[in-house]
C-alpha positions as CSV (number, residue, x, y, z in Angstrom):
1,M,99.5,-91.0,55.7
2,A,98.9,-88.1,53.2
3,P,97.1,-84.9,54.2
4,A,93.9,-83.7,53.2
5,P,93.5,-81.9,50.1
6,G,94.1,-78.0,50.7
7,R,95.7,-78.9,54.0
8,P,99.2,-78.3,55.2
9,D,101.5,-81.0,55.1
10,P,103.3,-81.7,58.5
11,D,106.1,-83.5,56.6
12,A,106.7,-80.6,53.8
13,A,109.4,-78.7,56.0
14,P,110.9,-78.8,59.3
15,P,109.1,-77.6,62.1
16,W,111.7,-74.5,62.2
17,L,110.9,-73.3,58.8
18,G,107.5,-71.9,59.2
19,L,108.5,-69.7,62.0
20,G,111.2,-68.5,60.0
21,L,108.8,-67.8,57.2
22,V,106.4,-65.9,59.4
23,C,109.5,-63.3,60.9
24,V,110.5,-62.9,57.3
25,L,107.1,-62.0,56.5
26,G,106.4,-59.8,59.2
27,T,109.4,-57.7,58.7
28,F,108.9,-56.8,55.3
29,W,105.2,-56.0,55.8
30,G,106.2,-53.8,58.4
31,L,108.0,-51.8,56.3
32,A,105.2,-51.6,53.5
33,F,103.0,-49.6,56.2
34,S,106.0,-46.7,56.3
35,L,105.8,-47.0,52.3
36,S,102.2,-46.3,52.2
37,K,103.0,-43.6,54.5
38,V,105.7,-41.8,52.3
39,A,103.7,-42.2,49.1
40,A,100.5,-40.6,50.6
41,N,102.7,-37.9,52.0
42,A,103.9,-37.6,48.6
43,G,100.4,-37.2,47.0
44,V,99.8,-40.7,45.2
45,P,96.2,-41.3,45.5
46,P,95.7,-44.6,47.9
47,L,93.4,-46.5,45.2
48,G,96.3,-46.0,42.7
49,Y,98.8,-47.0,45.2
50,A,97.0,-50.1,45.7
51,W,96.5,-50.7,42.0
52,W,100.3,-50.6,41.5
53,Q,100.7,-52.9,44.4
54,S,98.3,-55.3,43.1
55,L,98.3,-55.7,39.4
56,G,102.0,-54.3,39.0
57,S,103.4,-56.6,41.2
58,G,101.3,-59.3,39.2
59,M,102.6,-58.6,36.0
60,V,106.4,-59.2,37.6
61,L,105.3,-62.3,38.9
62,L,103.6,-63.4,35.7
63,V,106.8,-62.6,33.3
64,V,109.2,-64.8,36.0
65,A,106.0,-67.6,36.0
66,L,106.3,-67.4,32.1
67,W,110.1,-67.6,32.3
68,R,110.0,-70.9,35.0
69,R,106.9,-72.4,33.1
70,Q,104.9,-71.9,36.4
71,T,101.8,-70.1,35.1
72,P,98.4,-70.4,36.9
73,P,96.1,-73.0,35.2
74,I,93.0,-71.1,34.1
75,D,90.3,-73.8,35.2
76,R,87.2,-72.9,36.9
77,R,88.6,-74.0,40.3
78,H,92.0,-72.1,40.2
79,L,89.9,-68.8,38.8
80,G,87.6,-69.2,41.8
81,Y,90.2,-69.5,44.3
82,L,92.3,-66.7,43.1
83,A,89.3,-64.5,42.9
84,F,88.8,-65.2,46.5
85,M,92.3,-64.7,47.9
86,G,92.8,-61.6,45.6
87,A,89.4,-60.0,47.3
88,F,89.6,-60.8,50.7
89,G,93.8,-61.4,50.8
90,L,94.6,-58.2,49.1
91,G,92.3,-55.9,47.2
92,I,89.7,-55.3,49.9
93,P,92.0,-54.5,52.8
94,N,94.8,-53.0,51.1
95,A,92.3,-50.2,49.5
96,L,91.1,-49.9,53.3
97,I,94.2,-49.7,54.9
98,Y,96.0,-47.4,52.5
99,T,92.6,-44.8,52.2
100,V,92.9,-45.0,56.4
101,I,96.7,-44.8,56.7
102,A,96.7,-40.9,55.2
103,Q,94.5,-40.3,58.6
104,I,95.6,-42.0,61.3
105,P,99.2,-43.0,62.5
106,V,101.3,-45.5,61.3
107,G,102.0,-47.1,64.4
108,L,98.1,-47.4,64.8
109,V,97.4,-49.2,61.5
110,S,100.2,-51.6,62.2
111,A,98.7,-52.5,65.9
112,I,95.3,-53.2,64.3
113,T,96.7,-55.7,62.1
114,N,97.8,-57.5,65.0
115,M,93.8,-58.4,65.5
116,V,94.3,-60.9,62.5
117,P,95.4,-64.0,64.5
118,L,92.7,-63.6,66.8
119,F,90.1,-63.3,63.7
120,T,91.8,-66.3,62.5
121,Y,91.7,-68.2,65.5
122,L,88.0,-67.7,65.8
123,I,86.9,-68.5,62.7
124,S,89.1,-71.8,62.4
125,L,87.5,-72.9,65.8
126,A,84.1,-72.1,64.2
127,L,84.5,-74.0,61.4
128,M,86.4,-76.8,63.3
129,L,89.4,-76.3,61.3
130,E,91.3,-76.2,64.6
131,R,90.5,-78.2,67.9
132,F,90.8,-76.1,70.9
133,S,94.5,-76.3,72.2
134,P,95.1,-74.4,75.6
135,V,98.6,-73.9,74.8
136,R,97.9,-72.0,71.4
137,A,95.2,-70.0,73.1
138,A,97.5,-69.2,75.5
139,G,100.2,-67.8,72.7
140,V,97.6,-66.2,70.6
141,T,96.4,-64.0,74.0
142,V,100.0,-63.7,75.0
143,G,101.1,-62.1,71.5
144,L,97.9,-59.9,71.3
145,A,98.6,-58.8,74.8
146,G,102.4,-57.7,73.8
147,A,100.8,-55.9,70.4
148,A,98.4,-54.0,72.8
149,I,101.4,-53.0,74.9
150,V,103.3,-51.4,71.7
151,V,99.9,-49.4,70.8
152,L,99.2,-47.6,74.2
153,P,102.5,-45.9,74.8
154,G,103.4,-45.7,71.1
155,A,100.4,-44.0,69.5
156,G,98.3,-43.3,72.5
157,T,94.4,-42.9,72.5
158,P,93.1,-41.7,68.9
159,E,91.6,-38.5,68.7
160,P,87.6,-38.8,68.9
161,W,87.8,-37.8,65.1
162,M,89.6,-40.8,64.0
163,T,86.9,-43.5,65.6
164,G,85.6,-44.1,62.2
165,W,88.5,-44.3,60.6
166,V,89.7,-47.0,63.2
167,L,86.5,-48.9,62.8
168,L,87.0,-48.9,59.0
169,A,90.6,-50.1,59.2
170,M,89.6,-53.1,61.5
171,I,87.7,-54.5,58.5
172,G,91.0,-55.3,57.2
173,P,92.2,-57.9,59.5
174,A,88.8,-59.6,59.0
175,C,89.5,-60.0,55.7
176,Y,93.1,-61.3,55.9
177,A,91.9,-63.6,58.7
178,V,89.1,-65.1,55.9
179,S,91.8,-65.3,53.2
180,V,94.2,-67.1,55.7
181,V,91.6,-69.7,56.6
182,G,90.2,-70.2,53.1
183,G,93.6,-70.0,51.4
184,A,95.0,-72.8,53.4
185,R,91.8,-75.3,53.1
186,W,91.0,-74.4,49.4
187,R,94.6,-73.7,48.0
188,P,94.9,-76.3,44.9
189,V,97.1,-79.1,45.3
190,G,100.1,-79.3,43.2
191,T,99.8,-75.9,42.1
192,P,103.5,-73.8,42.5
193,S,103.5,-71.0,45.1
194,L,104.8,-68.7,42.1
195,A,102.2,-69.2,40.3
196,L,99.3,-68.7,42.7
197,A,101.1,-65.5,43.9
198,A,101.2,-64.0,40.7
199,G,97.3,-65.1,39.6
200,M,96.0,-63.6,43.2
201,L,97.8,-60.4,42.8
202,I,96.4,-59.9,39.2
203,A,93.0,-60.7,40.1
204,A,93.2,-58.3,42.8
205,G,94.4,-55.7,40.5
206,L,91.3,-56.4,38.1
207,M,89.2,-56.1,40.7
208,I,89.8,-53.0,42.1
209,A,90.4,-51.3,38.5
210,P,86.9,-50.3,38.0
211,V,87.0,-48.4,41.2
212,V,90.3,-46.9,40.8
213,I,89.3,-45.6,37.4
214,A,85.6,-44.2,38.8
215,T,87.2,-42.5,41.4
216,G,89.9,-40.8,39.2
217,S,92.9,-42.3,41.3
218,V,94.6,-44.1,38.5
219,Y,98.4,-42.6,39.1
220,I,100.9,-42.8,36.5
221,P,104.7,-41.7,37.7
222,D,106.5,-39.2,35.5
223,P,109.9,-40.6,34.8
224,A,111.3,-37.6,34.3
225,A,110.5,-36.3,37.6
226,L,110.4,-39.1,40.1
227,H,109.7,-38.4,43.7
228,A,109.7,-40.0,47.1
229,G,106.1,-41.5,46.3
230,D,107.5,-43.1,43.2
231,L,110.3,-45.1,44.6
232,A,108.1,-45.9,47.5
233,I,105.7,-47.6,45.0
234,L,108.9,-49.5,43.3
235,G,109.9,-50.7,47.0
236,Q,106.4,-51.9,47.2
237,V,106.3,-54.0,44.3
238,A,109.5,-55.6,45.2
239,I,108.3,-56.2,48.5
240,T,105.1,-57.8,47.6
241,C,106.5,-59.9,44.8
242,A,109.0,-61.8,46.9
243,M,106.6,-61.7,50.0
244,F,103.5,-63.8,48.5
245,V,105.4,-66.2,46.8
246,V,106.9,-66.5,50.7
247,Y,103.0,-66.3,51.9
248,F,101.9,-69.4,49.6
249,E,105.2,-71.2,50.7
250,L,104.1,-70.7,54.2
251,M,100.2,-71.4,53.6
252,R,101.5,-75.2,51.9
253,I,103.7,-76.1,55.2
254,A,101.9,-74.3,58.4
255,P,98.2,-74.5,59.8
256,P,96.5,-70.5,59.5
257,V,96.9,-70.0,63.4
258,V,100.8,-69.9,62.6
259,I,100.3,-67.9,59.2
260,S,98.1,-65.3,61.1
261,L,101.0,-64.6,63.4
262,V,102.6,-62.6,60.9
263,G,99.9,-59.7,61.9
264,Y,101.9,-59.7,65.8
265,L,105.2,-59.0,63.9
266,V,103.9,-56.6,61.8
267,T,103.0,-54.5,64.8
268,V,106.5,-54.4,65.9
269,T,108.3,-54.4,62.7
270,G,105.9,-51.4,61.5
271,I,106.9,-49.3,64.7
272,A,110.5,-50.2,64.3
273,W,110.7,-49.1,60.6
274,G,108.6,-45.8,61.7
275,M,111.4,-45.2,64.1
276,V,114.1,-45.7,61.4
277,L,112.5,-44.1,58.6
278,F,110.5,-40.9,60.6
279,G,112.7,-40.9,63.8
280,E,110.0,-41.9,66.0
281,R,110.9,-42.7,69.5
282,H,108.9,-45.0,71.9
283,S,109.2,-45.9,75.6
284,P,110.5,-48.7,77.2
285,W,107.3,-50.5,77.1
286,L,108.2,-51.6,73.5
287,F,110.8,-53.9,74.6
288,V,108.3,-55.6,77.0
289,A,106.2,-56.0,74.2
290,V,108.5,-57.4,72.0
291,V,109.2,-60.3,74.4
292,L,105.5,-60.9,74.8
293,I,105.2,-61.4,71.1
294,F,108.0,-63.7,70.3
295,A,106.7,-65.7,73.6
296,G,103.3,-66.0,72.0
297,L,105.0,-67.3,68.7
298,A,107.1,-69.6,70.6
299,L,103.9,-71.0,72.6
300,V,102.1,-71.4,69.3
301,N,104.9,-72.8,67.5
302,R,105.4,-75.4,70.5
303,S,102.1,-76.3,69.7
304,T,102.5,-77.0,66.3
305,D,105.3,-79.0,66.8
306,Q,103.7,-81.1,69.6
307,R,101.1,-82.1,67.2
308,R,103.3,-82.7,64.3
309,G,105.2,-85.2,66.6
310,A,102.2,-87.0,67.7
311,A,100.5,-87.6,63.7
312,S,104.2,-88.8,62.9
313,A,103.9,-91.3,65.9
314,A,100.6,-92.0,65.0
315,D,101.3,-92.6,61.3
316,R,104.4,-95.0,62.3
317,A,102.1,-97.0,64.3
């Protein structure tokens, strides 16, 4: 039995591959928050940084796509899909987060990202894309509890003046959740992940370009005087190129709720990268949180494996 158009194919990859890709994405996207903090501290405008991440990475992937003859098709369906993904999966949330991260701690921004699975699960249930599963709901809840533990002893309660910035940052995971659900449901069948990643990044860059120019946030590194912020941009472009290809591959083989679990790992890895790069230290509760987060991943993945097994048995029958 063939999968419905735009839905993940249960037989496209072994069950462990989806979880493995989640771990890869969570690790490197956690690093991205620290890189953006380095750039902000070096004076790189947040919107200018977001522009480099989107348009710069998109142009790199477009060159690779041309070389491999996997450019995104230019038709109404693909253009609409790429515009949707560029807006909700990158342009809007990243512009917000990179603006906010200059005002509040990296750990707090990383923690806010863990709201993506909750938003995704609720949206999927509301649109009847997911059947209610006690095991999966428990996994999402356990993972969310672990992410919350990371925040409390690590960053502490935000100062009163940070409240507005925190509320603004929360729009980010809501946008990511919309892109996860819509991206999996409406993905054009048969289009390579490389082509979709390149098209999405370029679309995001073109969308935020007017705002970047209007606010005077265009940033051009000086090759003769490169600093830490410029190196952060280079690292961000490299990570973005690789991670969005992996992201679209994950979208091809896994359901939205599993994809959204990347947010849980970003919470842990974002703080871990902060420990490595900025010398931050945290309480032993961090280890409790790690156990809970991976327990949540295991519960959701177990529920997914059971559904795949049931679907395969039904097909054989």
